[in-house]
C-alpha positions as a printed NumPy array, in Angstrom:
array([[  0.   ,   0.   ,   0.   ],
       [  1.41 ,   3.408,  -0.99 ],
       [  0.698,   6.381,   1.249],
       [ -0.227,   9.719,  -0.315],
       [  2.554,  12.262,  -0.502],
       [  1.928,  15.347,   1.591],
       [  3.232,  18.684,   0.334],
       [  6.107,  19.722,   2.619],
       [  5.1  ,  23.364,   2.311],
       [  1.595,  22.711,   3.633],
       [  1.481,  20.653,   6.821],
       [ -1.814,  19.247,   7.955],
       [ -3.37 ,  20.744,  11.09 ],
       [ -4.729,  17.347,  12.057],
       [ -1.173,  16.083,  12.342],
       [ -0.574,  18.217,  15.399],
       [ -1.604,  21.522,  16.89 ],
       [  1.94 ,  22.568,  17.574],
       [  1.706,  21.891,  21.29 ],
       [  4.297,  19.794,  23.08 ],
       [  2.66 ,  17.825,  25.832],
       [  4.371,  15.437,  28.198],
       [  2.232,  12.376,  28.791],
       [  2.515,   9.871,  31.603],
       [  1.377,   6.316,  30.817],
       [ -1.148,   4.956,  33.28 ],
       [ -2.044,   1.292,  33.609],
       [ -5.557,   0.449,  34.778],
       [ -7.435,  -2.784,  35.294],
       [ -9.421,  -3.718,  32.213],
       [-12.062,  -5.843,  33.893],
       [-13.651,  -6.117,  37.295],
       [-13.985,  -9.434,  39.048],
       [-17.445,  -9.804,  37.576],
       [-16.477,  -8.815,  34.003],
       [-17.603,  -5.8  ,  31.959],
       [-21.098,  -5.739,  30.455],
       [-21.228,  -5.326,  26.672],
       [-23.1  ,  -1.995,  26.78 ],
       [-20.241,  -0.412,  28.798],
       [-18.024,  -0.659,  25.71 ],
       [-20.308,   1.606,  23.689],
       [-23.835,   1.853,  22.294],
       [-25.19 ,  -0.674,  19.833],
       [-26.216,   1.985,  17.294],
       [-22.758,   2.872,  15.99 ],
       [-22.875,   0.291,  13.176],
       [-26.304,   1.559,  12.11 ],
       [-25.013,   5.144,  11.977],
       [-21.928,   4.15 ,   9.959],
       [-23.98 ,   2.146,   7.465],
       [-26.411,   5.037,   7.038],
       [-23.865,   7.82 ,   6.369],
       [-20.694,   6.172,   5.009],
       [-21.525,   6.925,   1.353],
       [-21.798,  10.651,   2.136],
       [-18.231,  10.802,   3.468],
       [-15.618,  11.482,   0.789],
       [-11.864,  11.769,   0.384],
       [-10.414,  15.056,  -0.815],
       [ -7.384,  14.716,  -3.094],
       [ -5.33 ,  17.792,  -3.959],
       [ -2.27 ,  18.461,  -6.078],
       [  0.062,  21.422,  -6.01 ],
       [  3.026,  22.45 ,  -8.154],
       [  6.087,  23.158,  -6.017],
       [  9.208,  24.919,  -7.196],
       [ 12.175,  22.696,  -6.29 ],
       [ 15.396,  24.658,  -5.925],
       [ 18.802,  23.162,  -6.615],
       [ 20.153,  24.034,  -3.167],
       [ 18.495,  21.062,  -1.507],
       [ 15.787,  18.429,  -1.756],
       [ 15.651,  14.873,  -2.973],
       [ 16.847,  15.722,  -6.504],
       [ 20.047,  17.435,  -5.405],
       [ 23.299,  15.559,  -5.968],
       [ 25.142,  15.008,  -2.698],
       [ 28.397,  16.9  ,  -2.206],
       [ 31.235,  14.332,  -2.422],
       [ 34.963,  14.848,  -1.914],
       [ 36.998,  14.964,  -5.19 ],
       [ 38.183,  11.545,  -6.276],
       [ 35.514,   9.714,  -4.262],
       [ 34.813,   6.197,  -5.638],
       [ 31.072,   7.095,  -5.71 ],
       [ 31.536,  10.393,  -7.575],
       [ 31.141,   8.879, -11.044],
       [ 28.134,   6.783,  -9.959],
       [ 26.196,   9.703,  -8.452],
       [ 27.112,  12.018, -11.327],
       [ 25.697,   9.565, -13.864],
       [ 22.606,   8.826, -11.719],
       [ 21.597,  12.434, -11.191],
       [ 22.251,  13.465, -14.791],
       [ 20.012,  10.66 , -16.016],
       [ 17.259,  11.658, -13.566],
       [ 17.347,  15.26 , -14.695],
       [ 17.542,  14.405, -18.359],
       [ 19.89 ,  15.789, -21.016],
       [ 22.037,  18.591, -19.734],
       [ 21.902,  17.404, -16.137],
       [ 19.2  ,  19.777, -14.935],
       [ 17.311,  22.961, -15.618],
       [ 18.798,  26.337, -16.374],
       [ 20.557,  28.013, -13.482],
       [ 21.079,  24.747, -11.593],
       [ 17.47 ,  24.569, -10.335],
       [ 15.439,  21.387, -10.478],
       [ 12.216,  21.52 , -12.523],
       [  8.905,  22.155, -10.701],
       [  7.277,  19.043,  -9.3  ],
       [  3.777,  18.11 ,  -8.229],
       [  2.894,  17.027,  -4.715],
       [ -0.307,  15.292,  -3.643],
       [ -2.164,  15.108,  -0.355],
       [ -5.393,  13.654,   0.966],
       [ -7.989,  14.808,   3.458],
       [-11.668,  14.219,   4.176],
       [-15.031,  15.845,   3.509],
       [-18.753,  15.128,   3.372],
       [-21.697,  15.735,   1.046],
       [-24.438,  18.046,   2.382],
       [-26.498,  18.332,  -0.814],
       [-27.208,  15.524,  -3.279],
       [-26.581,  17.974,  -6.131],
       [-22.866,  17.8  ,  -5.249],
       [-22.073,  20.269,  -2.434],
       [-19.158,  19.133,  -0.254],
       [-17.811,  20.583,   3.026],
       [-14.203,  20.21 ,   4.157],
       [-11.458,  22.176,   5.962],
       [ -9.79 ,  25.151,   4.328],
       [ -6.334,  23.804,   5.221],
       [ -7.095,  20.588,   3.316],
       [ -7.433,  22.448,  -0.002],
       [ -5.328,  25.568,   0.639],
       [ -2.965,  26.495,  -2.216],
       [ -4.095,  23.503,  -4.284],
       [ -3.868,  23.685,  -8.085],
       [ -6.374,  20.852,  -8.526],
       [ -8.987,  19.382,  -6.178],
       [-10.712,  16.021,  -6.637],
       [-13.459,  14.415,  -4.584],
       [-13.251,  10.629,  -4.272],
       [-16.56 ,   8.961,  -3.425],
       [-16.838,   5.922,  -1.185],
       [-17.111,   3.629,  -4.245],
       [-13.851,   5.013,  -5.662],
       [-15.338,   7.393,  -8.228],
       [-13.032,  10.409,  -8.671],
       [-14.593,  13.758,  -9.646],
       [-12.907,  17.107, -10.23 ],
       [-14.157,  19.734,  -7.766],
       [-14.749,  23.46 ,  -8.056],
       [-13.985,  25.688,  -5.069],
       [-17.076,  27.645,  -3.999],
       [-15.519,  29.579,  -1.123],
       [-13.387,  29.409,   2.016],
       [-13.355,  30.952,   5.477],
       [ -9.878,  30.943,   6.993],
       [-11.048,  32.117,  10.401],
       [-13.12 ,  28.984,  10.993],
       [-10.991,  26.801,   8.657],
       [-13.944,  25.745,   6.502],
       [-14.347,  25.348,   2.737],
       [-17.196,  24.474,   0.364],
       [-16.673,  22.545,  -2.898],
       [-18.994,  21.763,  -5.814],
       [-18.896,  18.637,  -7.967],
       [-20.972,  17.353, -10.89 ],
       [-21.807,  13.756,  -9.946],
       [-22.474,  11.13 , -12.631],
       [-25.171,   9.575, -10.433],
       [-27.383,  10.523,  -7.453],
       [-25.434,  11.084,  -4.225],
       [-26.11 ,  10.342,  -0.582],
       [-26.152,  13.518,   1.529],
       [-26.172,  14.07 ,   5.278],
       [-27.833,  16.827,   7.285],
       [-26.628,  18.964,  10.145],
       [-27.718,  18.409,  13.725],
       [-27.84 ,  20.87 ,  16.631],
       [-24.444,  20.977,  18.343],
       [-25.93 ,  23.075,  21.175],
       [-27.878,  20.007,  22.309],
       [-24.733,  17.938,  22.826],
       [-23.987,  16.903,  26.399],
       [-20.687,  15.926,  27.932],
       [-20.376,  12.16 ,  27.628],
       [-22.643,  11.853,  24.553],
       [-21.389,   9.277,  22.049],
       [-20.127,  10.559,  18.698],
       [-18.833,   8.886,  15.53 ],
       [-15.995,  10.229,  13.369],
       [-15.573,   9.091,   9.771],
       [-12.651,  10.154,   7.586],
       [ -9.536,   9.219,   5.689],
       [ -6.821,   8.671,   8.338],
       [ -3.332,   8.05 ,   6.971],
       [ -4.849,   7.903,   3.45 ],
       [ -6.393,   4.501,   4.172],
       [ -9.881,   5.408,   2.963],
       [-13.194,   5.638,   4.84 ],
       [-12.584,   4.697,   8.489],
       [-15.051,   4.772,  11.397],
       [-14.06 ,   5.614,  14.976],
       [-16.237,   6.346,  18.   ],
       [-15.862,   8.165,  21.293],
       [-17.58 ,  10.651,  23.547],
       [-17.873,  14.419,  23.809],
       [-15.101,  15.329,  26.243],
       [-15.776,  19.075,  26.402],
       [-17.689,  21.881,  24.688],
       [-16.881,  25.493,  23.801],
       [-13.134,  24.872,  23.88 ],
       [-11.   ,  27.956,  23.205],
       [ -7.542,  26.799,  22.13 ],
       [ -6.404,  30.193,  20.757],
       [ -6.233,  28.99 ,  17.152],
       [ -8.572,  31.704,  15.853],
       [-10.872,  34.57 ,  16.837],
       [-14.021,  32.439,  16.98 ],
       [-12.801,  29.317,  18.802],
       [-15.629,  27.261,  20.304],
       [-14.618,  23.672,  19.558],
       [-16.181,  20.364,  20.486],
       [-13.514,  18.197,  22.108],
       [-13.772,  14.436,  21.592],
       [-11.739,  11.329,  22.332],
       [-12.893,   9.607,  19.117],
       [ -9.699,   8.682,  17.262],
       [ -8.8  ,  11.44 ,  14.789],
       [ -5.54 ,  11.145,  12.875],
       [ -3.652,  12.504,   9.891],
       [ -6.084,  12.737,   6.974],
       [ -9.226,  13.066,   9.138],
       [ -9.23 ,  16.839,   8.601],
       [-12.515,  18.006,   7.105],
       [-14.367,  14.797,   7.961],
       [-17.714,  14.801,   9.794],
       [-18.444,  14.114,  13.455],
       [-21.867,  12.446,  13.828],
       [-24.268,  11.994,  16.705],
       [-26.096,   8.681,  17.059],
       [-28.965,   9.987,  14.92 ],
       [-26.589,  10.211,  11.962],
       [-26.598,  14.028,  11.956],
       [-23.38 ,  16.032,  11.501],
       [-22.668,  17.911,  14.727],
       [-19.089,  18.946,  13.898],
       [-16.243,  19.046,  11.382],
       [-13.045,  17.364,  12.58 ],
       [-10.332,  19.976,  12.264],
       [ -7.301,  19.468,  14.494],
       [ -5.748,  17.416,  17.266],
       [ -3.248,  17.837,  20.05 ],
       [ -0.489,  15.289,  19.642],
       [  3.274,  15.172,  20.117],
       [  3.618,  12.415,  17.508],
       [  0.947,  13.061,  14.881],
       [ -1.225,  10.151,  16.045],
       [ -4.368,  10.275,  18.142],
       [ -3.974,  10.549,  21.91 ],
       [ -7.682,  11.123,  22.489],
       [ -7.693,  14.933,  22.221],
       [ -9.402,  16.006,  19.002],
       [-11.368,  19.117,  18.116],
       [-14.299,  19.703,  15.784],
       [-15.927,  22.933,  14.607],
       [-19.511,  22.749,  15.976],
       [-22.331,  22.434,  13.456],
       [-23.913,  25.657,  14.723],
       [-20.881,  27.536,  13.393],
       [-20.528,  25.397,  10.261],
       [-24.133,  25.936,   9.126],
       [-23.84 ,  29.714,   9.167],
       [-20.48 ,  29.71 ,   7.375],
       [-21.571,  27.199,   4.731],
       [-24.805,  29.081,   4.01 ],
       [-22.894,  32.323,   3.384],
       [-20.21 ,  30.647,   1.278],
       [-22.88 ,  29.042,  -0.902],
       [-24.797,  32.302,  -1.215],
       [-22.011,  34.875,  -1.548],
       [-18.78 ,  32.893,  -1.998],
       [-17.416,  34.746,   1.043],
       [-18.222,  35.529,   4.687],
       [-20.174,  38.661,   5.614],
       [-19.78 ,  38.957,   9.368],
       [-21.449,  41.446,  11.659],
       [-19.39 ,  44.368,  13.013],
       [-19.979,  46.352,  16.186],
       [-17.029,  48.725,  15.87 ],
       [-15.467,  48.386,  19.322],
       [-12.169,  47.154,  20.769],
       [-12.74 ,  44.963,  23.79 ],
       [-10.781,  43.383,  26.604],
       [-11.401,  41.058,  29.558],
       [-13.017,  42.201,  32.786],
       [-10.518,  41.124,  35.433],
       [-11.429,  40.963,  39.123],
       [ -9.57 ,  44.238,  39.686],
       [-11.387,  45.974,  36.837],
       [-14.724,  44.588,  38.036],
       [-14.059,  45.95 ,  41.528],
       [-13.199,  49.36 ,  40.091],
       [-16.41 ,  49.436,  38.017],
       [-18.664,  48.001,  40.765],
       [-19.507,  44.903,  38.734],
       [-20.245,  41.72 ,  40.669],
       [-19.387,  39.097,  39.63 ],
       [-16.692,  39.874,  37.033],
       [-18.216,  39.263,  33.595],
       [-18.776,  40.719,  30.157],
       [-16.544,  42.46 ,  27.626],
       [-15.006,  45.812,  28.516],
       [-15.123,  48.398,  25.73 ],
       [-11.602,  49.823,  25.464],
       [-12.2  ,  51.856,  22.327],
       [-14.943,  52.825,  19.889],
       [-14.402,  53.187,  16.146],
       [-15.477,  56.666,  15.028],
       [-17.005,  55.172,  11.873],
       [-18.485,  52.071,  13.521],
       [-22.09 ,  51.237,  14.465],
       [-21.431,  51.487,  18.232],
       [-20.574,  55.208,  18.093],
       [-23.989,  56.581,  17.039],
       [-25.673,  54.078,  19.375],
       [-24.008,  55.786,  22.357],
       [-21.609,  53.026,  23.425],
       [-18.496,  54.506,  25.072],
       [-15.092,  53.339,  26.364],
       [-15.535,  51.993,  29.872],
       [-18.895,  50.377,  29.131],
       [-19.109,  46.651,  29.831],
       [-21.228,  44.608,  27.398],
       [-23.065,  41.864,  29.321],
       [-25.762,  40.899,  26.815],
       [-25.995,  41.074,  23.017],
       [-29.187,  40.369,  21.056],
       [-30.617,  38.468,  24.022],
       [-27.519,  36.315,  24.545],
       [-25.398,  36.543,  27.687],
       [-21.81 ,  37.743,  27.212],
       [-19.454,  36.144,  29.731],
       [-16.168,  37.251,  28.171],
       [-14.764,  39.002,  25.062],
       [-14.737,  35.76 ,  23.034],
       [-18.492,  35.404,  23.578],
       [-19.088,  38.888,  22.197],
       [-16.787,  38.358,  19.196],
       [-18.579,  35.134,  18.241],
       [-22.139,  36.379,  18.658],
       [-21.467,  39.627,  16.762],
       [-19.79 ,  37.747,  13.898],
       [-22.732,  35.34 ,  13.679],
       [-25.321,  38.135,  13.543],
       [-26.627,  39.298,  10.159],
       [-25.227,  42.521,   8.723],
       [-27.791,  45.324,   8.997],
       [-29.748,  43.761,  11.856],
       [-30.815,  46.052,  14.717],
       [-30.002,  44.462,  18.054],
       [-30.277,  45.321,  21.745],
       [-26.93 ,  45.63 ,  23.509],
       [-27.05 ,  45.638,  27.315],
       [-24.143,  47.479,  28.934],
       [-23.107,  48.33 ,  32.485],
       [-22.06 ,  51.975,  32.871],
       [-21.001,  53.274,  36.278],
       [-22.67 ,  50.334,  37.971],
       [-26.024,  50.674,  36.182],
       [-27.429,  48.59 ,  33.321],
       [-28.457,  50.391,  30.131],
       [-29.764,  49.079,  26.795],
       [-28.492,  50.483,  23.495],
       [-29.913,  49.749,  20.053],
       [-27.247,  49.076,  17.437],
       [-27.573,  48.409,  13.706],
       [-24.656,  46.133,  12.824],
       [-22.228,  46.93 ,  10.04 ],
       [-20.083,  44.529,   8.037],
       [-16.677,  43.399,   9.271],
       [-13.891,  44.118,   6.816],
       [-10.453,  42.481,   6.82 ],
       [ -8.059,  44.887,   8.547],
       [ -5.473,  46.546,   6.355],
       [ -1.854,  45.818,   7.047],
       [ -0.244,  48.834,   8.606],
       [  3.52 ,  49.083,   8.571],
       [  5.062,  49.991,  11.885],
       [  6.705,  53.376,  11.954],
       [ 10.506,  53.243,  11.965],
       [ 11.999,  55.125,  14.893],
       [ 14.805,  57.544,  14.115],
       [ 17.418,  59.   ,  16.368],
       [ 16.501,  62.468,  17.559],
       [ 18.315,  64.971,  19.763],
       [ 17.383,  64.667,  23.422],
       [ 14.866,  67.337,  24.471],
       [ 14.821,  69.129,  27.776],
       [ 14.064,  66.881,  30.727],
       [ 10.372,  67.317,  31.592],
       [  9.02 ,  68.059,  35.069],
       [  7.665,  64.8  ,  36.409],
       [  5.607,  63.573,  39.346],
       [  5.608,  60.078,  40.813],
       [  2.397,  58.097,  41.393],
       [  1.5  ,  54.401,  41.215],
       [  5.128,  53.522,  40.444],
       [  5.098,  55.83 ,  37.421],
       [  6.96 ,  58.974,  36.457],
       [  4.319,  61.249,  34.961],
       [  4.554,  64.442,  32.926],
       [  2.217,  66.815,  31.13 ],
       [  2.206,  66.311,  27.379],
       [  4.442,  68.725,  25.513],
       [  5.624,  69.126,  21.936],
       [  8.97 ,  67.534,  22.809],
       [  7.374,  64.542,  24.546],
       [  4.962,  63.99 ,  21.66 ],
       [  7.916,  63.944,  19.271],
       [ 10.013,  61.664,  21.511],
       [  7.29 ,  59.039,  21.947],
       [  5.517,  59.62 ,  18.593],
       [  2.225,  60.563,  20.225],
       [ -0.488,  61.889,  17.923],
       [ -1.906,  65.367,  18.559],
       [ -5.354,  63.853,  19.089],
       [ -4.182,  61.955,  22.187],
       [ -4.825,  63.875,  25.421],
       [ -3.737,  63.054,  28.972],
       [ -0.576,  62.528,  31.045],
       [  2.436,  60.763,  29.539],
       [  4.403,  58.045,  31.351],
       [  8.147,  58.761,  31.174],
       [  9.391,  55.92 ,  33.381],
       [  8.041,  52.807,  35.138],
       [  9.353,  51.36 ,  38.403],
       [ 10.446,  47.808,  37.53 ],
       [  9.11 ,  46.463,  40.85 ],
       [  5.693,  48.123,  40.598],
       [  2.256,  46.769,  39.763],
       [  2.35 ,  49.05 ,  36.707],
       [  5.36 ,  47.146,  35.338],
       [  3.567,  43.831,  35.84 ],
       [  0.6  ,  45.216,  33.888],
       [  3.011,  46.173,  31.074],
       [  2.725,  49.931,  31.246],
       [  5.747,  51.535,  29.598],
       [  7.284,  54.892,  28.802],
       [  5.28 ,  56.605,  26.077],
       [  1.901,  55.346,  27.3  ],
       [ -0.593,  58.132,  27.979],
       [ -3.029,  58.029,  30.918],
       [ -6.27 ,  59.501,  29.594],
       [ -8.617,  58.841,  32.516],
       [ -8.354,  57.796,  36.161],
       [-11.485,  56.17 ,  37.615],
       [-13.363,  57.318,  34.488],
       [-12.414,  60.988,  34.943],
       [-10.156,  62.826,  32.491],
       [ -6.716,  63.935,  33.737],
       [ -4.192,  66.429,  32.359],
       [ -1.366,  66.405,  34.92 ],
       [  0.439,  64.178,  37.386],
       [ -1.188,  66.166,  40.186],
       [ -4.657,  65.231,  38.841],
       [ -3.709,  61.56 ,  38.986],
       [ -2.278,  61.76 ,  42.512],
       [ -5.419,  63.566,  43.698],
       [ -7.693,  60.866,  42.301],
       [ -5.538,  58.072,  43.774],
       [ -5.571,  59.722,  47.233],
       [ -9.366,  60.005,  47.105],
       [ -9.773,  56.346,  46.136],
       [ -7.574,  55.307,  49.068],
       [ -9.788,  57.314,  51.423],
       [-12.847,  55.611,  49.933],
       [-11.327,  52.21 ,  50.755],
       [-10.779,  51.149,  47.139],
       [ -8.156,  48.471,  46.527],
       [ -7.445,  49.402,  42.915],
       [ -7.75 ,  52.25 ,  40.446],
       [ -8.918,  51.908,  36.858],
       [ -6.809,  53.726,  34.268],
       [ -7.75 ,  54.37 ,  30.658],
       [ -4.427,  54.187,  28.803],
       [ -3.631,  55.156,  25.216],
       [ -0.658,  54.343,  23.046],
       [  0.836,  56.915,  20.694],
       [ -1.621,  56.075,  17.913],
       [ -4.644,  56.593,  20.157],
       [ -5.519,  52.933,  20.75 ],
       [ -7.066,  52.614,  24.193],
       [ -7.049,  49.912,  26.847],
       [ -8.047,  49.708,  30.513],
       [ -5.538,  48.837,  33.225],
       [ -6.341,  48.298,  36.914],
       [ -3.515,  49.113,  39.355],
       [ -3.339,  48.465,  43.066],
       [ -3.487,  51.58 ,  45.284],
       [ -2.44 ,  49.756,  48.45 ]])
């Protein structure tokens, strides 16, 4: 049996997640004194599910042309010392492989094609196939191989890199078997699931396991909310379906955590709730049209929650509002904490990012915020999220040292009023107002919270400040009031805001 060649320039995410994990082997007793009942090994319905859906699961075959340079690779003649007894042999061998002339112009090897295999599944009998984006990324040709071995050239409908999903279209020579999506929100921890895919290029393979966790955020993308399962998922399973025992697709197998590339029982699938929305938009528009609120958000830490009188700590703290975004005219301001969006609770910034992205562009929604300890409801008409433009970082140049500014110490910071010289030194825009940090005590809470010289303190406890004396006055008052921390609104030189809570004890 010959394994499919995987393009070296495009590693499969299902091989490993890039996490090194030390594992200790544990030995446990396999049977009790009275034996193990048959139903403890798994439900009886797995075979029925596999038989029902196997023809809807397909292999995805891709090919890509790779430029092979002469400086290395399998076609490069090894460097041998002059007069070596193998010199003549290798010289003849490599010249024959490259053809007349011993190679291409300039010493480079000719381009070569690489092939790789993944998995997918049919969601419409007309020939609509879902897979992972990384399975077909950069491919010159894509083929779908049905369970009976029929190979059909596929057309790419659209991809979404942020959720790693892709939709393909084929023209089948005969009617196809299609599967439907189930409701991933109804999954419970411990529910049995069935994974079908193309592990190690062996063809359709069935494995079973349970739901180990839900809503997993593994920091692989902005909308992480994976289903974790211990069903065996290996190299080549990427893009394959994860079924419940009703034969409905409740996830798309996307990646695993493994130090070796094989399954260790930690696999992740994109939940069907996410997949359905992405697939519908890709089929309709060929691209994703995500909702946009127009705010920059950060986590509500315990210290920030205490400063804002929020109990318990929850929600997404608005650190900045886009002047051209939908939140601005709706009256949402920096310092507001979003706790509910369109009727859905917001526990943390990830929750808000996901629910906003999943909401239709142009829809008017209720956004519940907490401002100065009180709940308010704002009506926002969502815009459309655009891909951010790449902005080149400004190159710092050496400048003559200006006069030393008059500073005041507070909270482990050296503070000074903004001046023309300080704006030039730290490249602070004219639109930024406040008190500039000129030095940070390395042993202070401010250093731990990553404040640095050039940061500008705009507000202290949600009141604007313009001098070090203003800041010290506010800090002294908070100490008298028995507060343990003070909430600072901090800007960088470009005007990007964030909130930082510092201890006043």
